[in-house]
N, C-alpha and C positions, 0 to 999 in steps of 0.2 A: 504494500499500500504506500509506504514511504517513497519507493522508487517511482511509482505512478505519479504521485503529486510532485516529486522533483522534476520528472520529465515534463509534466503539464506546466509547472511554474517556469520552466526553462524555455519551452518551445511555443507555448500558447500566447498569442497576442491578439488584440482586437477588442479588449475590454471585457467586462463581466458577461455580456450576452454571448460572446464567442466562447468564453471559458465554460459557461454553463452548458452550452450546446455540446462542447467537447466532453465534458464530464458526463452528460446524459448518454452520449454515444458509447463511451467506455464503461461507465459504471452500471448503467441500466441494460444496454443492449449486448455489449461484448462480454463483460465479466460477470454480469448479473449479480452484483453485490447488493443492489437495492432494487426493489420493485418500482415500476414506472409510477404508480400512484403515490408511493411513499416519496419518490423523488420530487414530484410536483407539489406534494404537501410541504416538503422541506424548502422548496423554492418559494412557496407562498409565505412560509414563516420567515425565511431569510429576507424577503422584501419588506417585512414589518420592522426589522431591526435596522438602525442606522448603520451605514457603511457599505462597502462593496459586497454585493450578494454572492459573487463567485468565491470570495474568501470565506464567507459564512458557509457556503455549500461545501467547500473543502473541509472545513472544521466539522460540520454536521456529518458528512460521510465518514470522516475519520473516526468520529465517535461511534457511529452505528457499527462500523466494522471492527474496531479494536478498543472500544471504551475510551477511558481518559487518556491513555497513551496514544491512541489513534487521533484523538482530538488535538493533542499537542503536536504530534508529528504531521498530521494533515495540514495544520495551519502553518507551521514552520517550513515544511518542505514545499508548500505552495507559494508562500510569501518570499522567502529568502532568495531564490534565484531571480525573480523579477526585480527585487530590490537591488541586487548586485548589478544586474544588467542596466537598470535605470541610472544607477550611480555612474557606471562606465560610460553610458551614452551622454549623460550630463557633462561629465568631464570632457569628453571628446567634442561636444558641441561648444562648450566654452573655449576650448583650445583651438578648434579648427572651424567653427561655424561660420566665420566671416570669409572663408576661402571660396572663391567662385566655383571651384571644382566640386564643392560639397553641396552647394545650393540645389543643383539638379536632382541630387539623390533625395533630398527632403521632399521635393515636389513629386517624385516618382513613388514614394512610399504611401502617400495619402490615398490614392485610388485603390491600392492593394488592401489597405486596412479597411476601407469602406466596403469593399467586396467581401472580405472575410466576415465582417459584422453582419451584412445582409444575409449571407449564406447561413450563418449561425442562427439568426432570427427566423429564417425560413424553416430550418430543421426543428428548432424548438417549437415554433408555431404549429407545425404538423403534428407534433406530439401532444400539445395542449388542446388544440381545437378538435373536439371529437364529434361535433354536430354542426349542422348548418346554422342553427341559432347562435352558437358560440362564434362561428365564423363572421356572421353579420355583426355581432356585438364587437368583435375585434376590429373590423373595418370601421365601424362607427366611432369607436374610441380613438382609433388612429386618426381618423378625419378630424374629430373634435380637438384633439390635443396637438397634433402636429401640422396638418395641412392648413388649418385655419390660422395658425400663427405665422405662416409664411407669407 
């Protein structure tokens, strides 16, 4: 479990929505550590707590799988790699961010991150939307909260 969260914390990017979709794929579908309904319940509970929901999900899943030890390992193994990577990128940006050769790289990363987030939302939405009513509700909430503000 610790190796799974280390790998996820190291390779996953795109924000909490992408992380949660990756967790759902691995923990529910492939490894079957947690039932789909339980995963969605944990996701709902995690959204009630302040903070990044993907970190809370890692901690919840760790606790479900290995108790208090899993809770600690899930959190640390998920958070530490990303923290180290962000510190490294921050240092590199401060050191090399004004070089013209680096500017194009930053523009190229944005569309990739957006595509990953949209893919993750699509996969998670397919799991959560189980009826036409829920689909219509999802579209109406999306319209009300996002499209009207544009």
